[in-house]
ZAVOBA-623067 format. One record per atom (N, C-alpha, C): x, y, z; residue in one letter. Coordinates in steps of 0.2 Angstrom, whole numbers, plus 2048, in hexadecimal, padded with zeros to 3 digits. Example, Ala and Ser with C-alpha at 12.3 -4.5 7.8 and 13.67 -1.06 7.14 Angstrom:
residues 2
8427E4827A/83E7EA827A/8427F0827A/8407F5823S/8447FB824S/840800827S/
***
This chain:
residues 209
85881581BM/85680E818M/85C80C813M/85D806813R/86380380FR/8607FE80BR/8617FF804L/85E7FA7FFL/8647F77FCL/8637F07FAR/8687ED7F6R/8667EC7EFR/86A7EF7EBN/8687EE7E4N/8697E77E1N/8647E57DEI/8647DE7DBI/8657DF7D3I/86A7DC7D1T/86C7DD7CAT/8667D97C6T/8637DD7C1G/85E7DA7BCG/8577DB7BFG/8567DE7C5S/84F7DE7C8S/84B7E37C3S/84E7E87C0R/8497EC7BCR/8477E97B6R/84C7E57B3E/84A7E17ADE/8457DC7AEE/8457D87B4V/8407D37B6V/8397D67B7V/8397DC7BAI/8337E07BBI/8307E27B5I/8347E57B0A/8327E77AAA/82F7E27A6A/8307DC7A7E/82E7D67A3E/8287D27A6E/8277D47ADS/8237D07B1S/81B7D17AFS/8177CC7AEP/8107CD7ADP/80C7CF7B3P/80F7CF7B9Y/80C7D17BFY/80D7D87C0Y/8117DB7BCV/8127E37BDV/80F7E67B8V/80B7EB7B9V/8077EF7B4V/80C7F47B2V/80E7F47ABQ/8137F87A9Q/8117FE7A6Q/80B7FF7A4E/8088057A2E/80580A7A7E/80880A7ADA/80580D7B3A/8038147B2A/8078187AFV/80681F7AEV/8008217A9V/7FF81B7A5Q/7F981C7A0Q/7F281B7A3Q/7F28187A9L/7EC8167ACL/7E881D7AEL/7E381E7ACK/7DF8247AEK/7D88237B0K/7D581D7B0C/7CE81C7B1C/7CD8157B4C/7C78147B7A/7C680E7B9A/7C68087B4A/7C480A7AES/7C38057A9S/7CA8017A8S/7CF8057A9S/7D68027A7S/7D77FC7ACS/7D67FD7B3W/7D77F87B8W/7D17F37B7W/7CB7F47B5N/7C77EF7B3N/7C97EA7AEN/7CC7ED7A9R/7CF7EA7A3R/7D57E57A6R/7D97E87AAI/7DF7E47ACI/7DD7DE7B0I/7D87DF7B5F/7D67DA7B9F/7D17D57B6F/7CD7D87B1G/7C87D47AEG/7C17D47B1G/7C07D97B6N/7BA7D97BAN/7BA7E07BDN/7B47E17C1E/7B37E77C4E/7B37E77CCE/7B77E27CEN/7B77E17D5N/7BB7E87D9N/7B97E97DFP/7BC7EE7E3P/7C47EE7E2P/7C77F47E3I/7CE7F47E2I/7D17F67E9I/7D67F37ECH/7DA7F57F2H/7E17F57F0H/7E47FA7F2I/7EB7FB7F1I/7F07FC7F7I/7F67FA7F6E/7FB7FB7FCE/8007FF7F9E/8028047FCI/8078097FAI/80D8087FEI/8138067FBG/8198047FEG/8187FD801G/8177F87FCM/8157F27FEM/81B7ED800M/8227F07FFG/8277EC801G/8287E57FDG/8297E0800K/82A7DA7FDK/8237D67FBK/81E7D97FDG/8177D77FBG/8147D17FFG/8167D0805Q/8137CA809Q/80C7CC80BQ/80B7D380DF/8047D580FF/7FF7D480AF/8017D8804I/7FC7D87FFI/7FB7D17FBI/8007CD7FBH/7FF7C67F8H/7FA7C27FDH/7FB7C3803T/7F77BF808T/7F07C2807T/7EF7C9807M/7E87CB806M/7E57C9800M/7E87C97FAA/7E57C77F4A/7E37C07F4A/7E77BC7F7K/7E67B57F7K/7E07B47FCK/7DF7B7801G/7D97B6806G/7D37BA803G/7D37BE7FEH/7CD7C27FCH/7CD7C27F5H/7CC7BD7F1P/7CC7BD7EAP/7C67C17E7P/7C27C37EBQ/7BC7C87E8Q/7BF7CF7E8Q/7C57D17EAV/7C87D77EAV/7CE7D77E5V/7CF7DD7E1N/7D57DE7DDN/7DA7E27E1N/7E07DF7E1Y/7E57E37E5Y/7EB7E57E1Y/7ED7EB7E2V/7F37EE7DFV/7F87F07E4V/7FE7ED7E3G/8037EF7E7G/8087F47E4G/80A7F97E7I/80E7FF7E5I/8157FF7E8I/81A7FE7E5E/8217FF7E8E/8268027E3E/82A8077E6K/82E80B7E2K/8348087E0K/8378037E5Y/83E8007E3Y/83D7F97E0Y/8417F97DAS/8417F37D6S/8437ED7DAS/8497EE7DES/84C7E87E2S/8477E57E7S/8427EA7EAV/83E7E77EFV/8387E47EBV/8357E77E6L/8307E57E2L/8317DE7DFL/8377DD7DDL/8397D67DBL/8377D07DFL/8387D17E6R/8367CC7EAR/82E7CA7EAR/82A7D07E9A/8237CF7E8A/8217CB7E2A/8257CD7DCV/8247C97D6V/8267C27D7V/82B7C07DAQ/82D7BA7DBQ/8287B67DFQ/8257B97E4K/81F7B67E8K/81A7B47E3K/8187B87DEM/8137B77D9M/8157B17D5M/81B7B17D3E/81D7AB7CFE/81C7A57D2E/81D7A57D9E/81C79E7DDE/81579D7DEE/8117A27DFE/8097A17E0E/8067A77DCE/8047A67D6E/8007AB7D2E/7F97AC7D5E/7F77B37D5L/7F17B57D7L/7EE7BA7D2L/7E87B87CFS/7E57BC7CAS/7E37C37CCS/7E27C47D2N/7DF7CA7D5N/7E57CF7D8N/7EB7CE7D6L/7F07D27D9L/7F57D47D3L/7F67DB7D3K/7FB7DE7CEK/7FF7E27D2K/8057E47CFF/80A7E87D2F/80B7EE7CDF/80D7F47D1L/8107FA7CDL/8167FC7D0L/81B7FD7CCR/8228007CER/8218087CDR/82080B7D2M/8208137D1M/8208167D7M/82181D7D7D/8218217DDD/81A8227DFD/8198227E5A/8128237E8A/80F82A7E6A/81382F7E4E/8118367E3E/80C8367DDE/80D8317D8I/8098317D2I/80382C7D3I/80182B7D9V/7FB8267DAV/7F58297D7V/7F482F7D7G/7EE8327D4G/7EE8327CCG/7F38307C9E/7F482F7C2E/7F28287BFE/7F28247C4V/7F181D7C2V/7EA81A7C4V/7E781D7C9F/7E081B7CBF/7DB8217CAF/7D58207C8G/7D08257C6G/7CD8277CDG/7C982D7CCP/7C682F7D2P/7C182A7D5P/7C18287DBG/7BD8247DEG/7BE81D7DCG/7C381B7D9E/7C48147D7E/7C780F7DCE/7CA8127E1V/7CD80D7E6V/7C880D7EDV/7C78077EFD/7C38067F5D/7C78067FCD/7CE8047FBR/7D2804801R/7D9805800R/7DC808804I/7E480A804I/7E780780AI/7EC803809Y/7F080180FY/7F780480FY/7F9807814L/80080A816L/80380681BL/80880181AN/80B7FD81FN/8127FF820N/814801826F/81A803828F/81E807823F/81B80C822S/81E81181DS/82481481FS/82881781AD/82E81A81CD/82C820820D/82F821826P/82D82782AP/83082E828P/83582E824W/838835822W/838839828W/83C83882CP/83C83C833P/83E843833P/84284582EK/84484C82DK/83D85182CK/83D85682FD/83785B82ED/83685D827D/83C85E823R/83C86081CR/83985B818R/83885581AH/836850816H/82F84E817H/82B85281BA/82585081EA/82084E818A/820852813R/81C85180DR/81D84A80AR/82284780BR/824841808R/82083B80CR/81E83C812R/81B837816R/815835813R/81482E813L/80E82C80FL/80782E813L/80782F81AP/80183181DP/80083981DP/80583D819S/80484481AS/7FE847817S/7FC84D818R/7F6850815R/7F785080DR/7FD85180BE/7FE851804E/7FC84A800E/7FE845804F/7FC83E801F/7F583D802F/7F283F808L/7EB83E80AL/7E7841805L/7E9847802A/7E584A7FDA/7E58467F6A/7EB8437F5R/7EB83E7EFR/7E68387F0R/7E78357F6Y/7E28307F7Y/7DB8317F7Y/7D98377F9S/7D283A7F9S/7CF8397F2S/7D483B7EDR/7D183B7E6R/7D08357E4R/7D382F7E6I/7D38297E3I/7CE8247E7I/7CD8267EDL/7C98227F1L/7C18237F0L/7BD81E7F0R/7B681F7EFR/7B38227F5R/7AD8257F5Q/7AA8277FBQ/7A9822800Q/7AC823806G/7AC81E80BG/7B181980BG/7B681A806G/7BC816806G/7C081780CG/7C581280DK/7C9812814K/7D0812812K/7D4814817L/7DB814817L/7DD81081EL/7E280B81DE/7E4808823E/7EC809823E/7EE80B829F/7F580D82AF/7F880A830F/7FE80682FK/801803835K/808805835K/80B80683BT/81280883CT/814807843T/81B806843D/81E80584AD/82280B84CD/821811848N/824817849N/81F81C84DN/82081D853R/81B821857R/81A829854R/82082B852E/82083284FE/81C833849E/81D82D844L/81982D83EL/81282C83FL/810828844F/809827846F/80682D849F/80983184DD/806837850D/80683C84AD/80B83D846F/80A841840F/80483F83CF/80383983AA/7FD837836A/7F7839839A/7F6839840L/7F083B843L/7EF842843L/7F4846843E/7F484D843E/7F285083CE/7F484C837E/7F284E830E/7EB84C82EE/7E7848831L/7E184682FL/7DC84C82FL/7DC850834G/7D7856834G/7D885B82FG/7DE85D82EP/7E0862829P/7DE85F822P/7DF859821A/7DD85581AA/7D6854819A/7D285581FG/7CB85481EG/7C984C81FG/7CD849822W/7CC841823W/7C984082AW/7C583B82BT/7C2839831T/7C5832834T/7C783283AL/7CA82C83DL/7C5828840L/7C582183DE/7C081D83FE/7C2818844E/7C8816845A/7CA81284AA/7D281384BA/7D4812851C/7DB813852C/7DE80F858C/7E480C858T/7E780985ET/7EE80A85ET/7F180B864Y/7F880C865Y/7FB805866Y/7F7800867D/7FA7F9868D/7F67F4864D/7F87F385EL/7F47EF859L/7F37E885BL/7F97E585DH/7F97DE85FH/7F67DD866H/7F57E286AG/7F17E1870G/7EA7E3870G/7E87E586AD/7E17E7869D/7DD7E2865D/7D97DD868P/7D67D8864P/7D17DA85FP/7CE7E0860E/7C97E285AE/7CD7E5854E/7D37E8855M/7D67EB850M/7DB7E684DM/7DC7E0850M/7E07DB84EM/7DC7D6849M/7D67D784AA/7D27D2846A/7D37D383EA/7D57CE83BG/7D77CF834G/7DD7D2832G/7E17D3837N/7E87D6836N/7EC7D1832N/7EF7D482DV/7F47D0829V/7FB7D382AV/8007CF82BT/8077D282DT/80B7D3826T/80F7D8827T/8147D9822T/81B7D5824T/81F7D581FE/8267D2821E/8297D6827E/8297DC826Y/82C7E182BY/8287E0832Y/8227DF832E/81E7DE838E/8207D883CE/8217D3838E/8237CD83BE/82A7CD83EE/82E7D183AK/8357D283CK/8367D6843K/8327DB844I/8337DF84AI/8307DC850I/82B7D784FG/8297D3855G/8237D7858G/8207D385CR/81A7D5860R/81B7DB865R/8227DB868A/8237DF86DA/8237E786BA/8247E8864S/8257EF862S/81E7F2861S/81E7F8862C/8187FC861C/8157FC85AC/80F7FB859R/80C7FA853R/8057FE853R/805804850E/7FF808850E/7FB806849E/7F580884AR/7F0807844R/7EB80B844R/7E980F83EV/7E381383DV/7DF810837V/
***
């Protein structure tokens, strides 16, 4: 992965009203209720990139609160700029590493998690860093409500197969799966694309669980 540093991005994010600055201080549901000013369900996207997916979701579902998580300031800056152009009251951002997700959401606080085209971390020694790994699934289990769901999309077949293999050891149940998302009308229903998804085009393999 190559990222271009954008001068001043950290400063803009630190001052943005759309970015929750006290992330590591959030320990319970009441904090997010206070931030959003309601008790609506919470959906989060981990590794949201430039924010097209989560911004579109938040705009289309005002009855749901959305939190986008992104590690890199230069990437998160683009999502902040989208919000400056079209502000949504049910969308907030966090700049943080996904490893501390359990520190900013309380047990059973999240209704749905989205993982879209995550970094595949192809080397075996980096398996634990993969967002659908059993280590991360354990973190998600703690913050998802009973019956909560995770949606995962990727164009990397190795990462997809890895994710399927991790479900059983992590105690998860597969509800639906396709190896050809754009060729599956049922799974495509309600699909919202990311910037990357549009870039790679329909011809590429897109799996979803």
